[in-house]
C-alpha positions as a LaTeX table, in Angstrom:
\begin{tabular}{lrrr}
\hline
Residue & $x$ (\AA) & $y$ (\AA) & $z$ (\AA) \\
\hline
Met1 & $-2.69$ & 11.59 & 9.75 \\
Pro2 & 0.60 & 9.82 & 8.89 \\
Ser3 & 0.69 & 8.22 & 5.45 \\
Leu4 & 0.28 & 4.48 & 5.30 \\
Phe5 & 2.49 & 4.53 & 2.24 \\
Pro6 & 5.34 & 6.97 & 3.01 \\
Gln7 & 7.35 & 5.79 & 0.04 \\
Leu8 & 4.53 & 7.05 & $-2.17$ \\
Asp9 & 3.85 & 10.38 & $-0.50$ \\
Ile10 & 3.40 & 12.80 & $-3.36$ \\
Pro11 & 4.96 & 16.19 & $-2.61$ \\
Lys12 & 3.27 & 19.35 & $-3.83$ \\
Met13 & 4.89 & 20.68 & $-6.96$ \\
Ser14 & 6.11 & 23.81 & $-5.22$ \\
Asn15 & 7.87 & 21.64 & $-2.66$ \\
Ile16 & 9.96 & 19.69 & $-5.12$ \\
Gly17 & 10.81 & 22.38 & $-7.63$ \\
Val18 & 9.05 & 20.60 & $-10.48$ \\
Val19 & 8.84 & 22.19 & $-13.92$ \\
Ser20 & 6.89 & 21.66 & $-17.10$ \\
Ser21 & 7.57 & 21.78 & $-20.85$ \\
Cys22 & 10.02 & 23.66 & $-23.04$ \\
Ser23 & 12.70 & 26.30 & $-22.71$ \\
Cys24 & 15.25 & 27.74 & $-25.11$ \\
Ile25 & 18.39 & 29.91 & $-25.46$ \\
His26 & 20.17 & 33.23 & $-24.97$ \\
Pro27 & 23.38 & 34.37 & $-26.64$ \\
Leu28 & 25.85 & 31.50 & $-26.61$ \\
Val29 & 28.36 & 33.41 & $-24.53$ \\
His30 & 26.15 & 32.83 & $-21.49$ \\
Leu31 & 25.46 & 29.16 & $-22.25$ \\
Leu32 & 29.14 & 28.36 & $-22.56$ \\
Arg33 & 30.02 & 29.76 & $-19.17$ \\
Pro34 & 30.95 & 27.01 & $-16.69$ \\
Ser35 & 28.29 & 26.48 & $-14.05$ \\
Ile36 & 30.36 & 27.36 & $-10.98$ \\
Gln37 & 28.61 & 27.55 & $-7.64$ \\
Lys38 & 30.49 & 29.43 & $-4.95$ \\
Lys39 & 30.27 & 27.65 & $-1.66$ \\
Gly40 & 28.78 & 29.34 & 1.34 \\
Leu41 & 26.49 & 31.74 & $-0.51$ \\
His42 & 23.31 & 29.74 & 0.20 \\
Thr43 & 24.04 & 27.75 & 3.32 \\
Ala44 & 23.87 & 30.65 & 5.75 \\
Ala45 & 20.34 & 31.42 & 4.66 \\
Arg46 & 19.19 & 28.01 & 5.86 \\
Leu47 & 20.21 & 28.85 & 9.40 \\
Ala48 & 19.67 & 32.57 & 9.77 \\
Ala49 & 17.63 & 34.26 & 7.05 \\
Lys50 & 17.38 & 38.01 & 7.25 \\
Asp51 & 14.09 & 39.62 & 8.21 \\
Tyr52 & 13.87 & 41.77 & 5.07 \\
Tyr53 & 14.73 & 41.49 & 1.37 \\
Glu54 & 14.26 & 43.91 & $-1.45$ \\
Val55 & 12.94 & 41.04 & $-3.60$ \\
Leu56 & 11.47 & 37.90 & $-2.05$ \\
Val57 & 10.69 & 34.93 & $-4.30$ \\
Leu58 & 8.30 & 32.20 & $-3.20$ \\
Gly59 & 9.15 & 28.87 & $-4.81$ \\
Gly60 & 12.31 & 27.30 & $-6.24$ \\
Gly61 & 10.83 & 25.83 & $-9.42$ \\
Thr62 & 11.30 & 27.16 & $-12.93$ \\
Gly63 & 9.70 & 30.55 & $-12.39$ \\
Gly64 & 11.28 & 31.13 & $-8.98$ \\
Ile65 & 14.85 & 30.31 & $-9.99$ \\
Thr66 & 14.57 & 32.18 & $-13.28$ \\
Met67 & 13.26 & 35.36 & $-11.66$ \\
Ser68 & 15.72 & 35.20 & $-8.77$ \\
Ala69 & 18.56 & 35.21 & $-11.31$ \\
Arg70 & 17.07 & 38.20 & $-13.09$ \\
Met71 & 16.35 & 40.08 & $-9.87$ \\
Lys72 & 19.86 & 39.52 & $-8.47$ \\
Arg73 & 21.28 & 41.27 & $-11.49$ \\
Lys74 & 18.79 & 44.09 & $-10.93$ \\
Val75 & 19.12 & 44.74 & $-7.16$ \\
Gly76 & 22.41 & 43.07 & $-6.28$ \\
Ala77 & 23.65 & 40.03 & $-4.34$ \\
Gly78 & 22.26 & 39.61 & $-0.85$ \\
Asn79 & 19.08 & 41.54 & $-1.64$ \\
Val80 & 17.15 & 38.61 & $-3.14$ \\
Ala81 & 15.98 & 35.45 & $-1.37$ \\
Val82 & 14.17 & 32.31 & $-2.51$ \\
Ile83 & 11.95 & 30.38 & $-0.11$ \\
Glu84 & 12.02 & 26.71 & $-1.13$ \\
Pro85 & 11.90 & 23.65 & 1.18 \\
Ser86 & 13.17 & 20.96 & $-1.17$ \\
Glu87 & 16.78 & 19.84 & $-1.51$ \\
Thr88 & 16.20 & 18.81 & $-5.14$ \\
His89 & 15.08 & 20.65 & $-8.26$ \\
Tyr90 & 13.56 & 18.56 & $-11.07$ \\
Tyr91 & 13.26 & 19.13 & $-14.80$ \\
Gln92 & 9.95 & 17.39 & $-15.29$ \\
Pro93 & 9.50 & 17.58 & $-19.08$ \\
Ile94 & 11.97 & 14.74 & $-19.49$ \\
Trp95 & 9.72 & 12.48 & $-17.36$ \\
Thr96 & 7.64 & 11.79 & $-20.47$ \\
Leu97 & 10.69 & 10.03 & $-21.88$ \\
Val98 & 11.63 & 8.47 & $-18.53$ \\
Gly99 & 8.20 & 6.83 & $-18.35$ \\
Ala100 & 8.79 & 5.39 & $-21.81$ \\
Gly101 & 12.28 & 4.11 & $-21.06$ \\
Ala102 & 14.06 & 6.61 & $-23.31$ \\
Lys103 & 15.75 & 8.62 & $-20.52$ \\
Lys104 & 16.98 & 7.97 & $-16.98$ \\
Leu105 & 15.28 & 9.63 & $-14.02$ \\
Ala106 & 18.61 & 10.78 & $-12.59$ \\
Thr107 & 19.11 & 13.11 & $-15.56$ \\
Ser108 & 16.13 & 15.22 & $-14.40$ \\
Ala109 & 17.51 & 16.15 & $-10.97$ \\
Arg110 & 19.94 & 18.75 & $-9.64$ \\
Pro111 & 20.56 & 19.81 & $-6.03$ \\
Thr112 & 18.63 & 22.99 & $-5.25$ \\
Ala113 & 21.85 & 24.58 & $-3.98$ \\
Arg114 & 23.33 & 24.27 & $-7.48$ \\
Val115 & 20.46 & 25.94 & $-9.32$ \\
Ile116 & 19.89 & 28.89 & $-6.99$ \\
Pro117 & 22.03 & 31.72 & $-8.43$ \\
Ser118 & 25.16 & 32.76 & $-6.58$ \\
Gly119 & 24.38 & 35.74 & $-4.37$ \\
Val120 & 20.73 & 34.79 & $-3.94$ \\
Glu121 & 19.94 & 33.56 & $-0.44$ \\
Trp122 & 18.13 & 30.26 & $-0.04$ \\
Ile123 & 15.63 & 30.09 & 2.80 \\
Lys124 & 14.98 & 26.36 & 3.20 \\
Ser125 & 11.45 & 26.53 & 4.58 \\
Arg126 & 7.79 & 26.57 & 3.59 \\
Val127 & 5.51 & 29.57 & 3.37 \\
Gln128 & 2.61 & 29.29 & 5.77 \\
Glu129 & 0.87 & 32.61 & 5.20 \\
Leu130 & 1.01 & 35.64 & 2.91 \\
Asn131 & 0.19 & 39.09 & 4.27 \\
Pro132 & 0.42 & 41.44 & 1.28 \\
Asp133 & $-1.19$ & 44.31 & 3.19 \\
Lys134 & 1.88 & 44.40 & 5.44 \\
Ser135 & 4.33 & 43.25 & 2.74 \\
Cys136 & 5.43 & 40.15 & 4.63 \\
Val137 & 5.12 & 36.37 & 4.70 \\
Tyr138 & 5.27 & 33.88 & 7.56 \\
Leu139 & 7.26 & 30.67 & 7.38 \\
Glu140 & 6.46 & 27.28 & 8.92 \\
Asn141 & 8.42 & 28.20 & 12.06 \\
Asp142 & 6.37 & 31.43 & 12.38 \\
Lys143 & 9.36 & 33.47 & 11.27 \\
Lys144 & 8.32 & 36.70 & 9.58 \\
Ile145 & 10.08 & 37.84 & 6.39 \\
Ser146 & 9.31 & 41.29 & 4.98 \\
Tyr147 & 9.88 & 42.46 & 1.44 \\
Lys148 & 9.73 & 45.45 & $-0.87$ \\
Tyr149 & 8.71 & 43.33 & $-3.86$ \\
Leu150 & 7.24 & 39.82 & $-3.87$ \\
Ile151 & 7.30 & 37.30 & $-6.72$ \\
Ile152 & 5.00 & 34.31 & $-6.26$ \\
Ala153 & 6.16 & 31.21 & $-8.15$ \\
Leu154 & 4.74 & 28.37 & $-6.08$ \\
Gly155 & 3.77 & 26.08 & $-8.95$ \\
Ile156 & 0.84 & 23.67 & $-8.92$ \\
Ser157 & $-0.05$ & 20.84 & $-6.53$ \\
Leu158 & $-0.79$ & 17.22 & $-7.42$ \\
His159 & $-3.81$ & 15.59 & $-5.81$ \\
Tyr160 & $-3.63$ & 11.83 & $-6.30$ \\
Glu161 & $-5.60$ & 11.47 & $-3.07$ \\
Lys162 & $-8.68$ & 12.89 & $-4.78$ \\
Ile163 & $-8.91$ & 9.65 & $-6.76$ \\
Lys164 & $-10.28$ & 6.87 & $-4.56$ \\
Gly165 & $-7.70$ & 4.11 & $-4.18$ \\
Leu166 & $-4.68$ & 6.38 & $-4.69$ \\
Pro167 & $-1.88$ & 6.93 & $-3.95$ \\
Glu168 & $-1.77$ & 3.53 & $-2.24$ \\
Gly169 & $-2.76$ & 1.89 & $-5.53$ \\
Phe170 & 0.73 & 2.59 & $-6.84$ \\
Asn171 & 1.98 & $-0.22$ & $-4.59$ \\
His172 & 0.42 & $-2.60$ & $-7.13$ \\
Pro173 & 1.91 & $-3.41$ & $-10.55$ \\
His174 & 0.64 & $-2.25$ & $-13.96$ \\
Ile175 & 0.03 & 1.35 & $-12.86$ \\
Gly176 & 2.19 & 4.45 & $-13.10$ \\
Ser177 & 2.18 & 8.22 & $-13.49$ \\
Asn178 & 4.70 & 10.43 & $-15.25$ \\
Tyr179 & 3.71 & 13.40 & $-13.07$ \\
Ser180 & 5.52 & 12.31 & $-9.90$ \\
Val181 & 9.14 & 11.47 & $-9.21$ \\
His182 & 7.83 & 8.58 & $-7.08$ \\
Thr183 & 5.77 & 6.95 & $-9.84$ \\
Val184 & 7.32 & 7.81 & $-13.20$ \\
Glu185 & 9.56 & 4.74 & $-13.24$ \\
Lys186 & 6.52 & 2.59 & $-12.47$ \\
Thr187 & 5.11 & 3.71 & $-15.82$ \\
Trp188 & 8.12 & 2.20 & $-17.57$ \\
Arg189 & 7.81 & $-1.03$ & $-15.57$ \\
Ala190 & 4.11 & $-1.25$ & $-16.42$ \\
Leu191 & 4.92 & $-0.76$ & $-20.10$ \\
Gln192 & 7.60 & $-3.44$ & $-20.04$ \\
Asp193 & 5.31 & $-5.88$ & $-18.20$ \\
Phe194 & 2.38 & $-5.37$ & $-20.58$ \\
Lys195 & 1.48 & $-8.47$ & $-22.57$ \\
Glu196 & $-2.07$ & $-7.96$ & $-23.81$ \\
Gly197 & $-5.35$ & $-6.25$ & $-22.97$ \\
Asn198 & $-6.29$ & $-2.63$ & $-22.22$ \\
Ala199 & $-3.72$ & 0.12 & $-21.87$ \\
Val200 & $-5.66$ & 3.05 & $-20.36$ \\
Phe201 & $-4.52$ & 6.70 & $-20.16$ \\
Thr202 & $-6.34$ & 9.45 & $-18.28$ \\
Phe203 & $-6.79$ & 13.24 & $-18.23$ \\
Pro204 & $-8.48$ & 14.83 & $-15.16$ \\
Asn205 & $-11.28$ & 17.36 & $-14.84$ \\
Thr206 & $-8.93$ & 20.11 & $-13.54$ \\
Pro207 & $-6.26$ & 22.43 & $-14.93$ \\
Val208 & $-2.99$ & 20.55 & $-15.40$ \\
Lys209 & 0.62 & 21.35 & $-16.11$ \\
Cys210 & 1.58 & 20.55 & $-19.71$ \\
Ala211 & $-1.79$ & 19.46 & $-21.06$ \\
Gly212 & $-0.15$ & 17.43 & $-23.82$ \\
Ala213 & 1.77 & 15.13 & $-21.48$ \\
Pro214 & $-1.15$ & 12.76 & $-20.69$ \\
Gln215 & $-1.34$ & 11.74 & $-24.34$ \\
Lys216 & 2.40 & 11.82 & $-25.07$ \\
Ile217 & 2.93 & 8.66 & $-23.02$ \\
Met218 & 0.02 & 7.07 & $-24.88$ \\
Tyr219 & 1.72 & 7.57 & $-28.25$ \\
Leu220 & 5.03 & 6.32 & $-26.86$ \\
Thr221 & 3.31 & 3.24 & $-25.44$ \\
Glu222 & 1.72 & 2.50 & $-28.80$ \\
Ala223 & 5.11 & 2.85 & $-30.50$ \\
Tyr224 & 6.80 & 0.59 & $-27.94$ \\
Leu225 & 4.15 & $-2.10$ & $-28.34$ \\
Arg226 & 4.58 & $-2.00$ & $-32.12$ \\
Lys227 & 8.33 & $-2.28$ & $-31.71$ \\
Thr228 & 8.04 & $-5.27$ & $-29.36$ \\
Gly229 & 5.39 & $-7.11$ & $-31.38$ \\
Lys230 & 2.59 & $-6.68$ & $-28.81$ \\
Arg231 & 0.47 & $-4.10$ & $-30.60$ \\
Ser232 & $-1.98$ & $-6.59$ & $-32.12$ \\
Thr233 & $-3.02$ & $-7.79$ & $-28.65$ \\
Ala234 & $-3.37$ & $-4.31$ & $-27.16$ \\
Asn235 & $-6.39$ & $-2.03$ & $-26.92$ \\
Ile236 & $-5.17$ & 1.53 & $-26.31$ \\
Ile237 & $-7.72$ & 3.82 & $-24.63$ \\
Phe238 & $-7.49$ & 7.54 & $-23.86$ \\
Asn239 & $-10.18$ & 8.64 & $-21.41$ \\
Thr240 & $-10.14$ & 12.41 & $-21.08$ \\
Ala241 & $-12.36$ & 14.74 & $-19.09$ \\
Leu242 & $-12.02$ & 17.28 & $-21.89$ \\
Gly243 & $-14.33$ & 17.62 & $-24.87$ \\
Gly244 & $-11.52$ & 17.60 & $-27.43$ \\
Ile245 & $-8.09$ & 16.14 & $-27.99$ \\
Phe246 & $-6.20$ & 19.48 & $-27.92$ \\
Gly247 & $-7.14$ & 23.12 & $-27.52$ \\
Val248 & $-5.54$ & 24.42 & $-30.74$ \\
Gln249 & $-7.35$ & 23.31 & $-33.88$ \\
Lys250 & $-4.29$ & 23.01 & $-36.10$ \\
Tyr251 & $-2.56$ & 20.56 & $-33.77$ \\
Ala252 & $-5.80$ & 18.81 & $-32.81$ \\
Glu253 & $-6.38$ & 17.90 & $-36.45$ \\
Ala254 & $-2.87$ & 16.46 & $-36.74$ \\
Leu255 & $-3.28$ & 14.44 & $-33.53$ \\
Leu256 & $-6.65$ & 13.05 & $-34.61$ \\
Glu257 & $-5.05$ & 11.80 & $-37.81$ \\
Ile258 & $-2.39$ & 10.00 & $-35.76$ \\
Ile259 & $-5.03$ & 8.56 & $-33.43$ \\
Lys260 & $-7.02$ & 7.21 & $-36.37$ \\
Ala261 & $-3.97$ & 5.77 & $-38.12$ \\
Arg262 & $-2.80$ & 4.01 & $-34.95$ \\
Asp263 & $-6.22$ & 2.68 & $-33.97$ \\
Ile264 & $-6.39$ & 4.44 & $-30.60$ \\
Asn265 & $-9.75$ & 4.72 & $-28.83$ \\
Val266 & $-10.63$ & 8.13 & $-27.36$ \\
Asn267 & $-13.50$ & 8.73 & $-24.95$ \\
Tyr268 & $-14.28$ & 12.36 & $-24.15$ \\
Lys269 & $-15.85$ & 13.70 & $-20.94$ \\
His270 & $-14.58$ & 10.67 & $-18.98$ \\
Asn271 & $-13.04$ & 11.57 & $-15.61$ \\
Leu272 & $-11.14$ & 9.05 & $-13.43$ \\
Val273 & $-12.69$ & 8.85 & $-9.95$ \\
Glu274 & $-11.43$ & 5.51 & $-8.57$ \\
Val275 & $-8.66$ & 2.97 & $-9.07$ \\
Arg276 & $-9.14$ & $-0.60$ & $-7.80$ \\
Ala277 & $-5.54$ & $-1.60$ & $-8.23$ \\
Asp278 & $-5.93$ & $-5.03$ & $-6.60$ \\
Val279 & $-8.30$ & $-6.12$ & $-9.39$ \\
Gln280 & $-6.93$ & $-3.79$ & $-12.08$ \\
Glu281 & $-10.06$ & $-1.72$ & $-12.59$ \\
Ala282 & $-10.40$ & 2.01 & $-13.27$ \\
Val283 & $-13.71$ & 3.77 & $-12.65$ \\
Phe284 & $-14.67$ & 6.83 & $-14.67$ \\
Glu285 & $-17.54$ & 9.26 & $-14.26$ \\
Asn286 & $-19.32$ & 10.39 & $-17.42$ \\
Leu287 & $-19.35$ & 14.17 & $-17.22$ \\
Asp288 & $-22.24$ & 14.35 & $-19.69$ \\
Lys289 & $-24.33$ & 11.97 & $-17.58$ \\
Pro290 & $-24.16$ & 12.92 & $-13.88$ \\
Gly291 & $-24.11$ & 9.87 & $-11.62$ \\
Val292 & $-23.18$ & 7.48 & $-14.41$ \\
Thr293 & $-19.88$ & 5.61 & $-14.04$ \\
Glu294 & $-18.07$ & 3.12 & $-16.24$ \\
Val295 & $-15.55$ & 0.49 & $-15.16$ \\
Tyr296 & $-12.56$ & $-0.31$ & $-17.37$ \\
Lys297 & $-10.36$ & $-3.34$ & $-16.82$ \\
Tyr298 & $-6.75$ & $-2.45$ & $-17.43$ \\
Asp299 & $-3.48$ & $-4.27$ & $-18.00$ \\
Met300 & $-1.64$ & $-0.95$ & $-17.93$ \\
Leu301 & $-2.89$ & 2.31 & $-16.43$ \\
His302 & $-1.28$ & 5.75 & $-16.64$ \\
Val303 & $-2.81$ & 8.28 & $-14.25$ \\
Thr304 & $-2.73$ & 12.03 & $-14.69$ \\
Pro305 & $-3.80$ & 13.32 & $-11.27$ \\
Pro306 & $-6.16$ & 16.19 & $-10.50$ \\
Met307 & $-4.20$ & 19.36 & $-9.82$ \\
Gly308 & $-4.83$ & 22.67 & $-8.10$ \\
Pro309 & $-3.27$ & 25.71 & $-6.43$ \\
Pro310 & $-0.87$ & 25.15 & $-3.52$ \\
Ala311 & $-2.72$ & 25.06 & $-0.18$ \\
Val312 & $-1.11$ & 28.28 & 1.04 \\
Leu313 & $-2.81$ & 30.17 & $-1.79$ \\
Leu314 & $-6.32$ & 28.94 & $-1.06$ \\
Asn315 & $-8.33$ & 31.77 & 0.51 \\
Ser316 & $-5.24$ & 33.99 & 0.37 \\
Pro317 & $-5.55$ & 37.76 & $-0.21$ \\
Val318 & $-3.38$ & 37.39 & $-3.33$ \\
Ser319 & $-5.60$ & 34.74 & $-4.95$ \\
Asp320 & $-8.80$ & 34.69 & $-6.95$ \\
Ala321 & $-11.85$ & 32.67 & $-5.89$ \\
Ala322 & $-10.33$ & 29.45 & $-7.25$ \\
Gly323 & $-7.01$ & 29.92 & $-5.41$ \\
Trp324 & $-4.80$ & 31.04 & $-8.30$ \\
Val325 & $-2.62$ & 34.16 & $-7.94$ \\
Asp326 & $-4.69$ & 37.00 & $-9.41$ \\
Val327 & $-2.44$ & 38.84 & $-11.87$ \\
Asp328 & $-2.91$ & 41.06 & $-14.90$ \\
Lys329 & $-2.62$ & 38.73 & $-17.90$ \\
Glu330 & $-0.41$ & 41.15 & $-19.85$ \\
Thr331 & 1.96 & 42.52 & $-17.19$ \\
Leu332 & 1.91 & 39.74 & $-14.52$ \\
Gln333 & 1.54 & 42.41 & $-11.84$ \\
His334 & $-1.01$ & 41.63 & $-9.14$ \\
Lys335 & $-4.36$ & 43.26 & $-9.77$ \\
Lys336 & $-4.59$ & 44.72 & $-6.23$ \\
Tyr337 & $-1.08$ & 44.75 & $-4.71$ \\
His338 & 1.28 & 46.71 & $-6.94$ \\
Asn339 & 4.44 & 45.30 & $-5.30$ \\
Val340 & 3.31 & 41.68 & $-5.79$ \\
Phe341 & 3.84 & 39.68 & $-9.00$ \\
Gly342 & 3.10 & 36.14 & $-10.13$ \\
Ile343 & 4.63 & 33.78 & $-12.66$ \\
Gly344 & 3.99 & 30.26 & $-13.88$ \\
Asp345 & 1.61 & 27.51 & $-12.88$ \\
Cys346 & 0.28 & 29.14 & $-9.69$ \\
Thr347 & $-1.22$ & 32.11 & $-11.56$ \\
Asn348 & $-4.61$ & 32.54 & $-13.22$ \\
Leu349 & $-3.06$ & 33.43 & $-16.57$ \\
Pro350 & $-5.39$ & 31.90 & $-19.21$ \\
Thr351 & $-2.73$ & 29.91 & $-21.03$ \\
Ser352 & $-1.22$ & 26.43 & $-20.76$ \\
Lys353 & 1.00 & 25.84 & $-17.75$ \\
Thr354 & 4.43 & 25.07 & $-19.21$ \\
Ala355 & 8.05 & 26.12 & $-18.73$ \\
Ala356 & 7.96 & 27.61 & $-22.22$ \\
Ala357 & 5.22 & 29.91 & $-20.96$ \\
Ile358 & 7.37 & 30.77 & $-17.94$ \\
Ala359 & 10.28 & 31.65 & $-20.22$ \\
Ala360 & 8.15 & 34.15 & $-22.11$ \\
Gln361 & 6.56 & 35.41 & $-18.90$ \\
Ser362 & 9.95 & 35.97 & $-17.27$ \\
Gly363 & 11.04 & 38.43 & $-19.93$ \\
Val364 & 7.83 & 40.41 & $-19.58$ \\
Leu365 & 7.90 & 40.30 & $-15.77$ \\
Asp366 & 11.52 & 41.48 & $-15.72$ \\
Lys367 & 10.53 & 44.60 & $-17.65$ \\
Thr368 & 7.36 & 45.07 & $-15.59$ \\
Ile369 & 9.27 & 45.06 & $-12.30$ \\
Ser370 & 11.97 & 47.35 & $-13.71$ \\
Leu371 & 9.36 & 49.99 & $-14.51$ \\
Val372 & 7.50 & 49.53 & $-11.22$ \\
Met373 & 10.77 & 50.06 & $-9.36$ \\
Lys374 & 11.04 & 53.41 & $-11.17$ \\
Asn375 & 7.43 & 54.30 & $-10.31$ \\
Lys376 & 6.43 & 53.91 & $-13.94$ \\
Ser377 & 3.56 & 51.94 & $-15.48$ \\
Pro378 & 4.37 & 48.59 & $-17.14$ \\
Thr379 & 4.38 & 48.67 & $-20.93$ \\
Lys380 & 5.64 & 45.24 & $-22.03$ \\
Lys381 & 2.75 & 42.83 & $-22.71$ \\
Tyr382 & 2.67 & 39.03 & $-22.45$ \\
Asp383 & 0.71 & 37.54 & $-25.36$ \\
Gly384 & 0.06 & 34.18 & $-23.71$ \\
Tyr385 & 2.84 & 32.39 & $-25.62$ \\
Thr386 & 3.28 & 28.79 & $-24.58$ \\
Ser387 & 4.65 & 25.64 & $-26.14$ \\
Cys388 & 4.07 & 21.91 & $-25.92$ \\
Pro389 & 6.38 & 19.47 & $-27.72$ \\
Leu390 & 3.90 & 16.67 & $-28.48$ \\
Val391 & 5.95 & 13.49 & $-28.47$ \\
Thr392 & 4.26 & 11.07 & $-30.88$ \\
Gly393 & 6.96 & 8.39 & $-30.97$ \\
Tyr394 & 10.54 & 7.58 & $-29.99$ \\
Asn395 & 11.81 & 9.78 & $-32.82$ \\
Arg396 & 8.97 & 12.16 & $-33.68$ \\
Val397 & 7.56 & 15.36 & $-32.16$ \\
Ile398 & 4.90 & 17.88 & $-33.17$ \\
Leu399 & 6.04 & 21.24 & $-31.77$ \\
Ala400 & 2.88 & 23.09 & $-30.74$ \\
Glu401 & 3.31 & 26.81 & $-30.03$ \\
Phe402 & 0.37 & 29.15 & $-29.50$ \\
Asp403 & $-0.96$ & 32.26 & $-27.75$ \\
Tyr404 & $-3.85$ & 33.39 & $-25.55$ \\
Asn405 & $-6.26$ & 33.06 & $-28.46$ \\
Ala406 & $-5.28$ & 29.42 & $-29.09$ \\
Gln407 & $-3.74$ & 30.52 & $-32.38$ \\
Pro408 & $-0.46$ & 28.99 & $-33.58$ \\
Leu409 & 2.56 & 31.19 & $-32.83$ \\
Glu410 & 5.28 & 29.10 & $-34.40$ \\
Thr411 & 8.97 & 29.90 & $-34.18$ \\
Phe412 & 10.19 & 28.05 & $-37.26$ \\
Pro413 & 9.18 & 28.85 & $-40.87$ \\
Ile414 & 7.82 & 25.33 & $-41.39$ \\
Asp415 & 4.57 & 23.55 & $-40.65$ \\
Gln416 & 5.10 & 22.53 & $-37.01$ \\
Ser417 & 1.95 & 20.37 & $-36.99$ \\
Lys418 & 3.98 & 17.72 & $-38.84$ \\
Glu419 & 5.82 & 15.01 & $-36.92$ \\
Arg420 & 9.55 & 15.69 & $-37.18$ \\
Leu421 & 12.76 & 13.95 & $-36.09$ \\
Thr422 & 14.52 & 17.30 & $-35.61$ \\
Met423 & 11.89 & 18.40 & $-33.11$ \\
Tyr424 & 12.31 & 15.14 & $-31.20$ \\
Tyr425 & 16.03 & 15.77 & $-30.75$ \\
Met426 & 15.28 & 19.33 & $-29.68$ \\
Lys427 & 12.86 & 17.98 & $-27.04$ \\
Ala428 & 15.08 & 15.12 & $-25.85$ \\
Asp429 & 18.54 & 16.66 & $-25.96$ \\
Met430 & 18.62 & 20.38 & $-26.66$ \\
Met431 & 15.85 & 21.58 & $-24.34$ \\
Pro432 & 17.30 & 20.05 & $-21.15$ \\
Phe433 & 20.68 & 21.66 & $-21.86$ \\
Leu434 & 19.08 & 25.02 & $-22.59$ \\
Tyr435 & 16.90 & 24.74 & $-19.49$ \\
Trp436 & 19.77 & 24.24 & $-17.06$ \\
Asn437 & 22.19 & 26.62 & $-18.78$ \\
Gly438 & 19.91 & 29.30 & $-20.22$ \\
Leu439 & 16.46 & 29.66 & $-18.68$ \\
Leu440 & 17.37 & 29.08 & $-15.03$ \\
Lys441 & 20.17 & 31.61 & $-15.33$ \\
Gly442 & 17.68 & 34.25 & $-16.47$ \\
Tyr443 & 19.06 & 34.65 & $-19.98$ \\
Trp444 & 16.02 & 33.59 & $-22.00$ \\
Gly445 & 12.69 & 35.40 & $-22.31$ \\
Gly446 & 10.99 & 33.35 & $-24.99$ \\
Pro447 & 11.58 & 32.82 & $-28.73$ \\
Gly448 & 10.01 & 36.08 & $-29.91$ \\
Pro449 & 13.24 & 37.58 & $-31.33$ \\
Ile450 & 14.18 & 34.31 & $-33.04$ \\
Arg451 & 10.67 & 34.03 & $-34.48$ \\
Lys452 & 10.90 & 37.51 & $-35.98$ \\
Leu453 & 14.31 & 36.73 & $-37.43$ \\
Leu454 & 13.26 & 33.41 & $-38.99$ \\
His455 & 10.04 & 34.90 & $-40.36$ \\
Leu456 & 11.88 & 37.98 & $-41.68$ \\
Gly457 & 10.04 & 40.21 & $-39.25$ \\
Leu458 & 6.63 & 39.27 & $-40.66$ \\
Lys459 & 5.39 & 37.37 & $-37.57$ \\
\hline
\end{tabular}
């Protein structure tokens, strides 16, 4: 059925190349190279893709572009292809700051043709079906593409439509969402228009990309209202479907101190099920009391949508029962198909879905594939490293880094649970530069070596 609100159609994450959270560096010699894109290396693929590639990558987001760069260096130009329908690649972590008026949306976007590595072919299409038993995929035009090795990097899909009243509710004022390119600027408008009343922030009852982002905008809103003299007339509410504020105790304790000091109200096990945008009401189900709902009037509402696997992965041979790509959590190799690999948000890796996680995963996956290509068993192990720069104000960040066991795995020899100005500048200015010039070029596999150096090899 055609959308009644085409200007608010929310693309799936895999279709717009969206990314999430932090990335870092490689030796400076690579970062200082000019980003030159040779013309003609991608355009032919749009019109006449080959029928076979040694390495086929599904998805042009963080994981897909990063691995295509690594694989091109491994198997040579012309032997790697990326299937990605979108013309634009977005760096989503900066949308937290866009929604708070600290950055411009335009700074988050690059043409897909510029980020796909030279020598990697771009197949501008969507994947309709995966057939790992025959080592092939089918595109939306029924074209068949075969492969020797497959890397699945399809990201995660947003599901605003699973909340009654959305996405059409975004046509009304006072409501926004930092998770979509179509609605992130509406968050900033809602913040500017706020005068008094309830400012409500939500967290859904599903896995999400960058689990810290739903509360980052809350802290920025509180800071903005203090700065503009409106804080005394505002009631800030965080309604989360989770049972705690953050999954790592060290950072949760720090956040709870901030919440208490700034007089923020947190309600756990509250899941957004409906938005009545015309009367500015948000309806939440109480997950501890089935059938019980509560209605909150709002004067500003930030929505974090339910999320899930891309549709093509549901009931796919490569996926688990929930629809996530079923990979070994240490090697990222598929549990059944030895020539299939997964990376990033579309996998069932039991860690937070961030670009920092993808950076660490990419280094492991590179080594895994290298050994598989030599008919050897993978030896490099991914420890679940991920990172979430928790923005707590316009000049403060808590840099959370942790592993599969929800234990801190901090890069710097300082207490990263403290709010720091230096970490804010790293989030706002350094990370975007390193993302475009380091991670996407396949030169960064996580901060492990830097961590060992800074901790004198003790960590």
